N, CA, C and O atoms as CSV, one atom per row, in Angstrom:
chain,resi,resn,atom,element,x,y,z
A,1,MET,N,N,143.729,75.941,6.814
A,1,MET,CA,C,144.065,76.837,7.905
A,1,MET,C,C,144.048,78.286,7.391
A,1,MET,O,O,144.769,78.617,6.450
A,2,PRO,N,N,143.231,79.140,8.003
A,2,PRO,CA,C,143.139,80.520,7.513
A,2,PRO,C,C,144.410,81.313,7.848
A,2,PRO,O,O,145.030,81.123,8.894
A,3,LEU,N,N,144.767,82.196,6.933
A,3,LEU,CA,C,145.930,83.054,7.132
A,3,LEU,C,C,145.574,84.216,8.057
A,3,LEU,O,O,144.460,84.737,7.995
A,4,PRO,N,N,146.502,84.620,8.904
A,4,PRO,CA,C,146.208,85.784,9.754
A,4,PRO,C,C,146.115,87.039,8.890
A,4,PRO,O,O,146.891,87.225,7.952
A,5,THR,N,N,145.187,87.864,9.213
A,5,THR,CA,C,145.006,89.095,8.444
A,5,THR,C,C,145.444,90.284,9.277
A,5,THR,O,O,145.181,90.366,10.476
A,6,LYS,N,N,146.114,91.193,8.609
A,6,LYS,CA,C,146.506,92.439,9.259
A,6,LYS,C,C,145.521,93.518,8.844
A,6,LYS,O,O,145.095,93.567,7.690
A,7,THR,N,N,145.173,94.356,9.752
A,7,THR,CA,C,144.283,95.462,9.425
A,7,THR,C,C,145.080,96.749,9.425
A,7,THR,O,O,146.088,96.873,10.121
A,8,TRP,N,N,144.627,97.686,8.653
A,8,TRP,CA,C,145.281,98.986,8.594
A,8,TRP,C,C,144.980,99.760,9.873
A,8,TRP,O,O,143.889,99.664,10.434
A,9,LYS,N,N,145.962,100.521,10.315
A,9,LYS,CA,C,145.739,101.384,11.477
A,9,LYS,C,C,144.868,102.557,11.046
A,9,LYS,O,O,144.974,103.038,9.918
A,10,THR,N,N,144.018,103.007,11.941
A,10,THR,CA,C,143.122,104.103,11.599
A,10,THR,C,C,143.818,105.457,11.698
A,10,THR,O,O,143.381,106.430,11.084
A,11,ARG,N,N,144.900,105.517,12.470
A,11,ARG,CA,C,145.647,106.770,12.601
A,11,ARG,C,C,147.066,106.559,12.097
A,11,ARG,O,O,147.703,105.566,12.449
A,12,PRO,N,N,147.575,107.482,11.275
A,12,PRO,CA,C,148.950,107.341,10.807
A,12,PRO,C,C,149.945,107.525,11.951
A,12,PRO,O,O,149.646,108.186,12.946
A,13,ALA,N,N,151.119,106.940,11.801
A,13,ALA,CA,C,152.129,106.976,12.863
A,13,ALA,C,C,152.587,108.393,13.168
A,13,ALA,O,O,152.840,108.723,14.327
A,14,HIS,N,N,152.700,109.244,12.139
A,14,HIS,CA,C,153.162,110.604,12.415
A,14,HIS,C,C,152.149,111.380,13.252
A,14,HIS,O,O,152.528,112.238,14.049
A,15,TYR,N,N,150.875,111.082,13.076
A,15,TYR,CA,C,149.849,111.723,13.885
A,15,TYR,C,C,149.935,111.259,15.340
A,15,TYR,O,O,149.738,112.054,16.259
A,16,VAL,N,N,150.224,109.991,15.546
A,16,VAL,CA,C,150.368,109.453,16.901
A,16,VAL,C,C,151.580,110.076,17.592
A,16,VAL,O,O,151.529,110.361,18.788
A,17,ILE,N,N,152.671,110.289,16.851
A,17,ILE,CA,C,153.849,110.959,17.421
A,17,ILE,C,C,153.473,112.345,17.921
A,17,ILE,O,O,153.854,112.731,19.026
A,18,LEU,N,N,152.726,113.098,17.114
A,18,LEU,CA,C,152.312,114.444,17.518
A,18,LEU,C,C,151.385,114.394,18.728
A,18,LEU,O,O,151.470,115.259,19.600
A,19,GLU,N,N,150.501,113.399,18.798
A,19,GLU,CA,C,149.613,113.247,19.955
A,19,GLU,C,C,150.403,112.965,21.231
A,19,GLU,O,O,150.132,113.554,22.277
A,20,ILE,N,N,151.379,112.065,21.140
A,20,ILE,CA,C,152.191,111.720,22.309
A,20,ILE,C,C,152.945,112.946,22.805
A,20,ILE,O,O,152.978,113.212,24.006
A,21,LEU,N,N,153.549,113.692,21.889
A,21,LEU,CA,C,154.298,114.885,22.291
A,21,LEU,C,C,153.378,115.961,22.853
A,21,LEU,O,O,153.766,116.704,23.755
A,22,ASN,N,N,152.169,116.045,22.329
A,22,ASN,CA,C,151.215,117.029,22.834
A,22,ASN,C,C,150.778,116.687,24.254
A,22,ASN,O,O,150.606,117.581,25.083
A,23,LYS,N,N,150.596,115.392,24.542
A,23,LYS,CA,C,150.162,114.960,25.880
A,23,LYS,C,C,151.294,114.986,26.901
A,23,LYS,O,O,151.121,115.476,28.017
A,24,LYS,N,N,152.467,114.448,26.509
A,24,LYS,CA,C,153.554,114.270,27.471
A,24,LYS,C,C,154.612,115.357,27.425
A,24,LYS,O,O,155.436,115.443,28.335
A,25,GLY,N,N,154.613,116.183,26.400
A,25,GLY,CA,C,155.616,117.229,26.281
A,25,GLY,C,C,156.911,116.696,25.685
A,25,GLY,O,O,156.957,115.586,25.156
A,26,ASP,N,N,157.962,117.505,25.779
A,26,ASP,CA,C,159.259,117.129,25.227
A,26,ASP,C,C,159.764,115.862,25.893
A,26,ASP,O,O,159.576,115.657,27.092
A,27,MET,N,N,160.413,115.005,25.093
A,27,MET,CA,C,160.901,113.740,25.638
A,27,MET,C,C,162.076,113.222,24.817
A,27,MET,O,O,162.246,113.601,23.658
A,28,PRO,N,N,162.885,112.354,25.423
A,28,PRO,CA,C,163.988,111.740,24.677
A,28,PRO,C,C,163.460,110.864,23.532
A,28,PRO,O,O,162.361,110.312,23.601
A,29,GLU,N,N,164.268,110.758,22.493
A,29,GLU,CA,C,163.887,110.004,21.301
A,29,GLU,C,C,163.579,108.538,21.629
A,29,GLU,O,O,162.645,107.962,21.070
A,30,THR,N,N,164.353,107.939,22.526
A,30,THR,CA,C,164.147,106.526,22.864
A,30,THR,C,C,162.818,106.312,23.587
A,30,THR,O,O,162.146,105.307,23.357
A,31,ASP,N,N,162.435,107.244,24.454
A,31,ASP,CA,C,161.151,107.135,25.155
A,31,ASP,C,C,159.986,107.283,24.177
A,31,ASP,O,O,158.977,106.585,24.285
A,32,LEU,N,N,160.139,108.195,23.228
A,32,LEU,CA,C,159.100,108.396,22.219
A,32,LEU,C,C,158.962,107.150,21.351
A,32,LEU,O,O,157.848,106.751,21.010
A,33,PHE,N,N,160.082,106.537,20.993
A,33,PHE,CA,C,160.042,105.305,20.197
A,33,PHE,C,C,159.334,104.189,20.971
A,33,PHE,O,O,158.526,103.455,20.403
A,34,SER,N,N,159.632,104.063,22.248
A,34,SER,CA,C,158.984,103.033,23.072
A,34,SER,C,C,157.472,103.248,23.148
A,34,SER,O,O,156.700,102.292,23.077
A,35,ALA,N,N,157.058,104.498,23.292
A,35,ALA,CA,C,155.627,104.803,23.361
A,35,ALA,C,C,154.942,104.518,22.030
A,35,ALA,O,O,153.794,104.072,22.006
A,36,LEU,N,N,155.633,104.770,20.932
A,36,LEU,CA,C,155.051,104.532,19.614
A,36,LEU,C,C,154.966,103.044,19.295
A,36,LEU,O,O,154.013,102.603,18.652
A,37,VAL,N,N,155.947,102.272,19.735
A,37,VAL,CA,C,155.961,100.826,19.474
A,37,VAL,C,C,154.821,100.126,20.218
A,37,VAL,O,O,154.382,99.057,19.794
A,38,GLU,N,N,154.338,100.705,21.311
A,38,GLU,CA,C,153.197,100.119,22.011
A,38,GLU,C,C,151.972,100.045,21.108
A,38,GLU,O,O,151.169,99.119,21.225
A,39,GLU,N,N,151.824,101.024,20.199
A,39,GLU,CA,C,150.676,101.025,19.299
A,39,GLU,C,C,151.004,100.400,17.937
A,39,GLU,O,O,150.152,99.759,17.323
A,40,PHE,N,N,152.225,100.588,17.478
A,40,PHE,CA,C,152.658,100.047,16.186
A,40,PHE,C,C,153.773,99.036,16.445
A,40,PHE,O,O,154.952,99.389,16.423
A,41,GLU,N,N,153.403,97.795,16.688
A,41,GLU,CA,C,154.373,96.764,17.069
A,41,GLU,C,C,155.395,96.487,15.978
A,41,GLU,O,O,156.544,96.162,16.278
A,42,ASP,N,N,154.998,96.609,14.724
A,42,ASP,CA,C,155.885,96.262,13.621
A,42,ASP,C,C,156.730,97.435,13.128
A,42,ASP,O,O,157.385,97.317,12.093
A,43,LEU,N,N,156.733,98.549,13.829
A,43,LEU,CA,C,157.496,99.724,13.432
A,43,LEU,C,C,158.954,99.560,13.833
A,43,LEU,O,O,159.255,99.289,14.996
A,44,GLY,N,N,159.858,99.724,12.877
A,44,GLY,CA,C,161.281,99.620,13.154
A,44,GLY,C,C,161.886,100.981,13.473
A,44,GLY,O,O,161.266,102.019,13.242
A,45,TYR,N,N,163.102,100.964,14.007
A,45,TYR,CA,C,163.755,102.218,14.393
A,45,TYR,C,C,164.068,103.077,13.169
A,45,TYR,O,O,164.006,104.304,13.241
A,46,LYS,N,N,164.402,102.442,12.054
A,46,LYS,CA,C,164.694,103.184,10.826
A,46,LYS,C,C,163.446,103.930,10.350
A,46,LYS,O,O,163.528,105.093,9.953
A,47,ASP,N,N,162.298,103.264,10.392
A,47,ASP,CA,C,161.040,103.915,10.007
A,47,ASP,C,C,160.708,105.057,10.958
A,47,ASP,O,O,160.204,106.099,10.539
A,48,PHE,N,N,160.991,104.856,12.230
A,48,PHE,CA,C,160.738,105.883,13.239
A,48,PHE,C,C,161.574,107.130,12.965
A,48,PHE,O,O,161.059,108.247,13.020
A,49,THR,N,N,162.862,106.944,12.670
A,49,THR,CA,C,163.714,108.109,12.401
A,49,THR,C,C,163.302,108.814,11.115
A,49,THR,O,O,163.442,110.032,11.000
A,50,GLU,N,N,162.794,108.054,10.149
A,50,GLU,CA,C,162.292,108.680,8.923
A,50,GLU,C,C,161.053,109.527,9.213
A,50,GLU,O,O,160.897,110.618,8.664
A,51,LEU,N,N,160.172,109.018,10.081
A,51,LEU,CA,C,158.993,109.802,10.480
A,51,LEU,C,C,159.404,111.087,11.187
A,51,LEU,O,O,158.840,112.151,10.932
A,52,LEU,N,N,160.398,110.982,12.083
A,52,LEU,CA,C,160.879,112.182,12.784
A,52,LEU,C,C,161.456,113.192,11.801
A,52,LEU,O,O,161.219,114.393,11.932
A,53,MET,N,N,162.215,112.710,10.813
A,53,MET,CA,C,162.810,113.606,9.835
A,53,MET,C,C,161.734,114.335,9.036
A,53,MET,O,O,161.834,115.538,8.794
A,54,ARG,N,N,160.711,113.599,8.632
A,54,ARG,CA,C,159.627,114.232,7.862
A,54,ARG,C,C,158.883,115.284,8.690
A,54,ARG,O,O,158.526,116.346,8.181
A,55,LEU,N,N,158.653,114.978,9.969
A,55,LEU,CA,C,157.979,115.945,10.838
A,55,LEU,C,C,158.854,117.170,11.090
A,55,LEU,O,O,158.354,118.289,11.200
A,56,GLU,N,N,160.159,116.947,11.180
A,56,GLU,CA,C,161.070,118.067,11.412
A,56,GLU,C,C,161.155,118.957,10.172
A,56,GLU,O,O,161.177,120.182,10.295
A,57,VAL,N,N,161.202,118.365,8.998
A,57,VAL,CA,C,161.237,119.141,7.753
A,57,VAL,C,C,159.932,119.919,7.579
A,57,VAL,O,O,159.935,121.032,7.055
A,58,ALA,N,N,158.828,119.336,8.016
A,58,ALA,CA,C,157.531,120.003,7.916
A,58,ALA,C,C,157.376,121.124,8.950
A,58,ALA,O,O,156.423,121.900,8.884
A,59,GLY,N,N,158.308,121.209,9.900
A,59,GLY,CA,C,158.256,122.277,10.890
A,59,GLY,C,C,157.346,121.998,12.071
A,59,GLY,O,O,156.947,122.927,12.774
A,60,LYS,N,N,157.017,120.756,12.299
A,60,LYS,CA,C,156.121,120.415,13.409
A,60,LYS,C,C,156.863,120.027,14.682
A,60,LYS,O,O,156.346,120.220,15.782
A,61,ILE,N,N,158.082,119.477,14.541
A,61,ILE,CA,C,158.877,119.111,15.708
A,61,ILE,C,C,160.300,119.639,15.538
A,61,ILE,O,O,160.698,120.072,14.457
A,62,ARG,N,N,161.046,119.591,16.625
A,62,ARG,CA,C,162.463,119.947,16.609
A,62,ARG,C,C,163.205,118.880,17.399
A,62,ARG,O,O,162.774,118.489,18.484
A,63,THR,N,N,164.318,118.410,16.853
A,63,THR,CA,C,165.155,117.467,17.582
A,63,THR,C,C,166.463,118.154,17.926
A,63,THR,O,O,167.073,118.813,17.084
A,64,THR,N,N,166.885,117.994,19.163
A,64,THR,CA,C,168.155,118.569,19.602
A,64,THR,C,C,169.015,117.464,20.192
A,64,THR,O,O,168.514,116.532,20.821
A,65,SER,N,N,170.315,117.587,19.975
A,65,SER,CA,C,171.240,116.583,20.491
A,65,SER,C,C,171.492,116.819,21.965
A,65,SER,O,O,171.649,117.951,22.421
A,66,MET,N,N,171.527,115.712,22.698
A,66,MET,CA,C,171.876,115.761,24.104
A,66,MET,C,C,173.236,115.080,24.234
A,66,MET,O,O,174.072,115.214,23.341
A,67,ALA,N,N,173.466,114.381,25.281
A,67,ALA,CA,C,174.755,113.726,25.516
A,67,ALA,C,C,174.870,112.428,24.733
A,67,ALA,O,O,173.930,111.633,24.706
A,68,ARG,N,N,176.007,112.211,24.100
A,68,ARG,CA,C,176.405,110.950,23.466
A,68,ARG,C,C,175.320,110.224,22.690
A,68,ARG,O,O,174.882,109.147,23.095
A,69,GLY,N,N,174.892,110.791,21.598
A,69,GLY,CA,C,173.959,110.101,20.722
A,69,GLY,C,C,172.504,110.136,21.153
A,69,GLY,O,O,171.654,109.552,20.480
A,70,LYS,N,N,172.199,110.794,22.240
A,70,LYS,CA,C,170.808,110.913,22.677
A,70,LYS,C,C,170.220,112.188,22.085
A,70,LYS,O,O,170.899,113.208,21.963
A,71,LYS,N,N,168.958,112.108,21.726
A,71,LYS,CA,C,168.276,113.264,21.149
A,71,LYS,C,C,166.997,113.550,21.911
A,71,LYS,O,O,166.349,112.642,22.431
A,72,ARG,N,N,166.647,114.816,21.969
A,72,ARG,CA,C,165.408,115.247,22.607
A,72,ARG,C,C,164.465,115.738,21.513
A,72,ARG,O,O,164.884,116.479,20.623
A,73,VAL,N,N,163.213,115.338,21.568
A,73,VAL,CA,C,162.223,115.699,20.570
A,73,VAL,C,C,161.245,116.680,21.209
A,73,VAL,O,O,160.673,116.412,22.266
A,74,GLU,N,N,161.064,117.829,20.543
A,74,GLU,CA,C,160.169,118.883,21.043
A,74,GLU,C,C,159.084,119.156,20.019
A,74,GLU,O,O,159.326,119.117,18.812
A,75,LEU,N,N,157.893,119.431,20.509
A,75,LEU,CA,C,156.779,119.790,19.642
A,75,LEU,C,C,156.812,121.298,19.412
A,75,LEU,O,O,156.876,122.071,20.368
A,76,ILE,N,N,156.768,121.718,18.160
A,76,ILE,CA,C,156.761,123.148,17.834
A,76,ILE,C,C,155.333,123.617,17.667
A,76,ILE,O,O,154.918,124.599,18.283
A,77,GLN,N,N,154.573,122.911,16.829
A,77,GLN,CA,C,153.215,123.293,16.509
A,77,GLN,C,C,152.238,122.624,17.466
A,77,GLN,O,O,152.264,121.404,17.628
A,78,LYS,N,N,151.385,123.407,18.092
A,78,LYS,CA,C,150.374,122.842,18.992
A,78,LYS,C,C,149.000,123.028,18.454
A,78,LYS,O,O,148.028,122.613,19.085
């Protein structure tokens, strides 16, 4: 019985995050995670927050706190 093979994604996840924000504009963190999971099924929330942190440190996005643990993600660089 052949083993299932996984293929590498052609676009990195951080690039897809920037594409989603460029198309849809600012959005809540949970909505962005849902949109990203549609393309990267095996992506966990911890990995997602690490990607956001790296993009924020690089100066490409900004996250702001909203009500009770909700965050809004904004694209800085277009």
